[in-house]
Z-matrix of the N, CA and C atoms (Angstrom, degrees):
N
C 1 1.463
C 2 1.533 1 108.17
N 3 1.311 2 112.00 1 130.79
C 4 1.504 3 118.85 2 -177.27
C 5 1.525 4 106.82 3 -68.96
N 6 1.402 5 113.33 4 155.23
C 7 1.420 6 120.25 5 -177.92
C 8 1.491 7 113.30 6 -63.87
N 9 1.398 8 119.61 7 -31.24
C 10 1.422 9 120.14 8 -179.16
C 11 1.510 10 113.66 9 -66.21
N 12 1.336 11 116.42 10 -30.16
C 13 1.431 12 116.77 11 177.42
C 14 1.504 13 110.83 12 -73.89
N 15 1.361 14 119.39 13 -23.44
C 16 1.437 15 121.30 14 170.82
C 17 1.541 16 112.96 15 -65.91
N 18 1.307 17 113.25 16 -39.90
C 19 1.477 18 119.00 17 174.63
C 20 1.481 19 111.17 18 -58.88
N 21 1.326 20 116.51 19 -47.05
C 22 1.417 21 121.78 20 -175.01
C 23 1.566 22 109.28 21 -64.39
N 24 1.298 23 116.71 22 -39.59
C 25 1.481 24 121.94 23 -177.31
C 26 1.584 25 107.83 24 -68.43
N 27 1.314 26 115.60 25 -47.18
C 28 1.480 27 118.99 26 -176.37
C 29 1.481 28 110.09 27 -72.10
N 30 1.333 29 121.25 28 -36.40
C 31 1.445 30 122.09 29 179.97
C 32 1.524 31 112.37 30 -68.17
N 33 1.392 32 117.28 31 -36.87
C 34 1.461 33 120.54 32 179.45
C 35 1.502 34 109.90 33 -70.33
N 36 1.343 35 118.81 34 -35.22
C 37 1.442 36 122.75 35 -179.58
C 38 1.595 37 108.31 36 -66.35
N 39 1.366 38 114.10 37 -48.11
C 40 1.486 39 118.90 38 -176.46
C 41 1.542 40 106.12 39 -70.99
N 42 1.291 41 123.14 40 -30.05
C 43 1.483 42 123.90 41 175.01
C 44 1.590 43 108.54 42 -57.33
N 45 1.262 44 115.19 43 -44.61
C 46 1.515 45 116.61 44 -179.36
C 47 1.527 46 110.32 45 -65.72
N 48 1.292 47 117.11 46 -35.95
C 49 1.482 48 121.78 47 -176.87
C 50 1.640 49 105.59 48 -71.46
N 51 1.264 50 119.16 49 -41.19
C 52 1.473 51 124.16 50 176.93
C 53 1.522 52 108.69 51 -58.71
N 54 1.372 53 116.96 52 -49.18
C 55 1.352 54 116.65 53 -175.85
C 56 1.512 55 113.70 54 -70.24
N 57 1.288 56 116.06 55 -27.55
C 58 1.484 57 121.96 56 177.48
C 59 1.561 58 107.86 57 -68.39
N 60 1.353 59 118.09 58 -40.03
C 61 1.465 60 124.36 59 178.92
C 62 1.524 61 107.18 60 -63.40
N 63 1.315 62 117.90 61 -46.84
C 64 1.469 63 118.79 62 -179.18
C 65 1.451 64 111.43 63 -64.21
N 66 1.329 65 118.21 64 -42.98
C 67 1.482 66 122.23 65 -179.29
C 68 1.555 67 109.36 66 -64.76
N 69 1.313 68 120.73 67 -42.15
C 70 1.426 69 122.96 68 -179.17
C 71 1.566 70 111.13 69 -66.96
N 72 1.263 71 117.69 70 -35.29
C 73 1.407 72 121.50 71 177.90
C 74 1.550 73 112.21 72 -66.40
N 75 1.377 74 114.18 73 -41.77
C 76 1.406 75 117.24 74 -179.46
C 77 1.590 76 112.48 75 -76.14
N 78 1.270 77 116.33 76 -27.86
C 79 1.507 78 120.51 77 179.06
C 80 1.601 79 107.82 78 -69.68
N 81 1.299 80 111.38 79 -39.77
C 82 1.505 81 116.26 80 -174.55
C 83 1.561 82 112.69 81 -83.32
N 84 1.322 83 116.05 82 3.27
C 85 1.476 84 122.94 83 -176.81
C 86 1.523 85 117.60 84 55.03
N 87 1.426 86 112.23 85 36.70
C 88 1.455 87 116.99 86 174.36
C 89 1.512 88 111.62 87 -100.31
N 90 1.330 89 119.15 88 6.92
C 91 1.466 90 121.77 89 -173.57
C 92 1.470 91 110.21 90 -61.92
N 93 1.352 92 115.61 91 -40.48
C 94 1.486 93 121.81 92 -176.21
C 95 1.574 94 113.03 93 -72.27
N 96 1.355 95 114.63 94 -20.94
C 97 1.457 96 118.66 95 -170.82
C 98 1.558 97 112.11 96 -96.10
N 99 1.325 98 117.70 97 -10.43
C 100 1.430 99 118.26 98 -174.51
C 101 1.534 100 107.55 99 -150.09
N 102 1.347 101 116.72 100 160.17
C 103 1.417 102 123.39 101 176.49
C 104 1.476 103 112.10 102 -94.21
N 105 1.264 104 122.69 103 14.79
C 106 1.465 105 128.32 104 -179.73
C 107 1.511 106 108.49 105 -64.49
N 108 1.269 107 121.32 106 -41.11
C 109 1.479 108 122.73 107 -177.25
C 110 1.538 109 110.16 108 -68.09
N 111 1.318 110 118.04 109 -38.34
C 112 1.500 111 120.32 110 174.48
C 113 1.546 112 111.31 111 -63.78
N 114 1.311 113 114.94 112 -45.14
C 115 1.510 114 118.17 113 176.45
C 116 1.468 115 110.91 114 -63.14
N 117 1.343 116 118.00 115 -37.34
C 118 1.531 117 121.19 116 179.19
C 119 1.543 118 109.72 117 -66.58
N 120 1.237 119 117.85 118 -39.36
C 121 1.499 120 125.87 119 176.96
C 122 1.570 121 110.53 120 -60.36
N 123 1.373 122 112.33 121 -50.74
C 124 1.509 123 117.52 122 177.92
C 125 1.539 124 107.74 123 -58.56
N 126 1.365 125 118.35 124 -46.06
C 127 1.512 126 119.73 125 -179.98
C 128 1.519 127 110.15 126 -62.80
N 129 1.337 128 118.27 127 -38.37
C 130 1.440 129 117.85 128 178.73
C 131 1.480 130 113.24 129 -64.54
N 132 1.350 131 119.31 130 -43.09
C 133 1.422 132 123.67 131 177.61
C 134 1.472 133 113.21 132 -62.35
N 135 1.380 134 115.83 133 -46.11
C 136 1.505 135 118.15 134 173.77
C 137 1.439 136 115.35 135 -57.58
N 138 1.342 137 115.16 136 -45.19
C 139 1.466 138 120.65 137 -176.81
C 140 1.604 139 108.37 138 -69.21
N 141 1.287 140 118.56 139 -34.06
C 142 1.515 141 118.37 140 178.05
C 143 1.486 142 108.89 141 -69.53
N 144 1.391 143 120.65 142 -40.66
C 145 1.395 144 121.90 143 177.30
C 146 1.537 145 109.82 144 -62.38
N 147 1.302 146 113.82 145 -44.14
C 148 1.501 147 116.51 146 174.73
C 149 1.532 148 116.56 147 -55.14
N 150 1.329 149 112.46 148 -39.67
C 151 1.492 150 116.29 149 175.05
C 152 1.475 151 112.67 150 -62.11
N 153 1.336 152 117.32 151 -43.33
C 154 1.444 153 123.32 152 -178.03
C 155 1.516 154 110.05 153 -63.50
N 156 1.407 155 114.64 154 -49.90
C 157 1.481 156 118.08 155 -178.88
C 158 1.470 157 111.91 156 -65.00
N 159 1.318 158 119.19 157 -35.88
C 160 1.447 159 121.31 158 176.44
C 161 1.502 160 111.67 159 -65.16
N 162 1.310 161 115.81 160 -41.59
C 163 1.489 162 119.28 161 177.15
C 164 1.485 163 111.53 162 -62.90
N 165 1.326 164 115.49 163 -39.95
C 166 1.485 165 118.34 164 175.41
C 167 1.530 166 113.71 165 -63.90
N 168 1.315 167 114.86 166 -33.07
C 169 1.450 168 116.33 167 179.24
C 170 1.463 169 113.12 168 -72.30
N 171 1.291 170 117.83 169 -27.11
C 172 1.464 171 120.80 170 176.92
C 173 1.563 172 111.10 171 -76.85
N 174 1.339 173 115.14 172 -32.51
C 175 1.471 174 118.58 173 -172.61
C 176 1.595 175 110.20 174 -85.91
N 177 1.366 176 116.37 175 -17.43
C 178 1.456 177 122.30 176 -175.67
C 179 1.497 178 112.20 177 -115.94
N 180 1.285 179 121.18 178 94.17
C 181 1.501 180 121.79 179 -175.21
C 182 1.525 181 112.64 180 -64.86
N 183 1.316 182 119.55 181 -30.37
C 184 1.459 183 118.20 182 -177.00
C 185 1.502 184 112.94 183 -72.95
N 186 1.323 185 114.43 184 -42.51
C 187 1.423 186 120.56 185 -178.93
C 188 1.587 187 115.34 186 -93.03
N 189 1.297 188 110.83 187 3.53
C 190 1.566 189 118.16 188 -168.35
C 191 1.518 190 113.96 189 -56.07
N 192 1.347 191 117.80 190 -48.28
C 193 1.495 192 118.33 191 -176.50
C 194 1.502 193 111.97 192 -66.59
N 195 1.278 194 120.26 193 -39.94
C 196 1.467 195 121.16 194 176.49
C 197 1.563 196 110.24 195 -65.23
N 198 1.248 197 118.97 196 -48.50
C 199 1.476 198 121.63 197 178.34
C 200 1.535 199 113.20 198 -62.36
N 201 1.355 200 112.85 199 -34.79
C 202 1.463 201 118.12 200 176.59
C 203 1.600 202 111.13 201 -61.30
N 204 1.332 203 112.21 202 -43.05
C 205 1.454 204 118.09 203 -178.05
C 206 1.500 205 109.79 204 -65.45
N 207 1.311 206 120.14 205 -36.02
C 208 1.471 207 122.44 206 177.57
C 209 1.542 208 112.09 207 -70.41
N 210 1.385 209 112.80 208 -40.54
C 211 1.511 210 118.66 209 179.31
C 212 1.547 211 106.37 210 -60.72
N 213 1.312 212 117.44 211 -40.85
C 214 1.466 213 120.54 212 179.47
C 215 1.493 214 111.68 213 -60.05
N 216 1.360 215 116.65 214 -51.04
C 217 1.442 216 122.75 215 -179.35
C 218 1.495 217 112.90 216 -61.30
N 219 1.337 218 118.29 217 -40.32
C 220 1.501 219 121.28 218 178.63
C 221 1.535 220 109.35 219 -73.47
N 222 1.331 221 118.44 220 -33.60
C 223 1.464 222 117.91 221 175.66
C 224 1.549 223 111.20 222 -62.27
N 225 1.327 224 115.03 223 -46.61
C 226 1.472 225 119.02 224 176.70
C 227 1.510 226 115.40 225 -54.13
N 228 1.326 227 112.68 226 -44.21
C 229 1.480 228 120.73 227 178.21
C 230 1.546 229 110.91 228 -62.31
N 231 1.356 230 116.84 229 -42.26
C 232 1.447 231 123.36 230 177.04
C 233 1.504 232 110.88 231 -63.69
N 234 1.296 233 115.98 232 -39.52
C 235 1.511 234 121.68 233 179.68
C 236 1.535 235 107.64 234 -66.74
N 237 1.265 236 120.78 235 -43.93
C 238 1.468 237 121.83 236 174.96
C 239 1.469 238 113.49 237 -61.40
N 240 1.367 239 115.91 238 -42.09
C 241 1.485 240 118.64 239 175.61
C 242 1.520 241 113.13 240 -64.04
N 243 1.325 242 119.69 241 -34.47
C 244 1.441 243 125.45 242 179.50
C 245 1.569 244 107.04 243 -69.66
N 246 1.299 245 119.60 244 -41.84
C 247 1.406 246 126.02 245 175.52
C 248 1.532 247 109.90 246 -57.91
N 249 1.362 248 115.21 247 -45.56
C 250 1.508 249 121.10 248 -178.45
C 251 1.534 250 107.50 249 -63.20
N 252 1.353 251 118.89 250 -44.23
C 253 1.450 252 121.34 251 179.83
C 254 1.461 253 110.62 252 -58.91
N 255 1.317 254 119.30 253 -48.44
C 256 1.435 255 121.57 254 -178.70
C 257 1.494 256 112.27 255 -65.22
N 258 1.322 257 116.27 256 -38.08
C 259 1.488 258 121.27 257 -179.68
C 260 1.549 259 110.28 258 -67.61
N 261 1.292 260 115.35 259 -42.98
C 262 1.484 261 117.45 260 176.63
C 263 1.470 262 112.07 261 -62.90
N 264 1.356 263 117.09 262 -41.06
C 265 1.469 264 120.28 263 177.24
C 266 1.471 265 112.38 264 -64.58
N 267 1.285 266 122.07 265 -41.31
C 268 1.418 267 124.22 266 179.82
C 269 1.516 268 113.30 267 -66.50
N 270 1.345 269 115.46 268 -46.88
C 271 1.462 270 118.44 269 -173.72
C 272 1.574 271 109.57 270 -82.28
N 273 1.342 272 120.26 271 -13.47
C 274 1.449 273 119.82 272 173.47
C 275 1.523 274 111.42 273 -80.67
N 276 1.267 275 116.74 274 -11.51
C 277 1.502 276 120.68 275 176.58
C 278 1.512 277 112.57 276 -72.87
N 279 1.303 278 115.01 277 -24.74
C 280 1.483 279 119.05 278 -168.84
C 281 1.570 280 112.06 279 -90.73
């Protein structure tokens, strides 16, 4: 299995988790008390873009390596944003 399909798989799974975090924050009415939902939305957007770029790298063999490198960088940014969202949520509870 090529590496770019691993990026697509991981990014799509983490996208679901980011959306779940944003939904849970909004359902519990904690959105006004913390910046975790904004960080979660940023993470979701970055992970969605990573999914799209990773898919495009799979579908276009000529540009595949360059798109794969971009998908990897965007995925890492989304992962950091997701970590920030969870960290803000955890530390805001105390």
